[in-house]
C-alpha positions, 0 to 999 in steps of 0.5 A: 123647611126650604130656604133660599141658597145663595150658592145655587147648590143643593147638597146634603151631608152624607155623614149622618148616613154613615153614623146611622149605618156605623153607629155613634162610636166613630163620632165625637158628639156634642152634649144633648140639647134643644134645636130651634130653626128661626124663620130666617133659617138660622139654626140655634142649638141650646145645651140641655140634659133633657134635649133630644139633639146632638151634633157631630163635632169635627175630627182630625185629618186622619179621622176625615180620611177614614170617613172619606174611605167609608163614604167611597165604600158606600158609594161603590156599585157592586 
């Protein structure tokens, strides 16, 4: 689904890629739940033990610095 972005930016979050490569253990994740996207592109997360979705919780400054180093490492051209 594509929604209008009033900032003019087209961006994507690299953290799911880091999680896919490194695994869940580096991340604090939400409870399981269900995800709904409305016609207005609002994302609604509802906690449910049977849900298939989780989201990444923010980390502290040290965690953010370590993740930035991982992103930089993945972006190096060898």
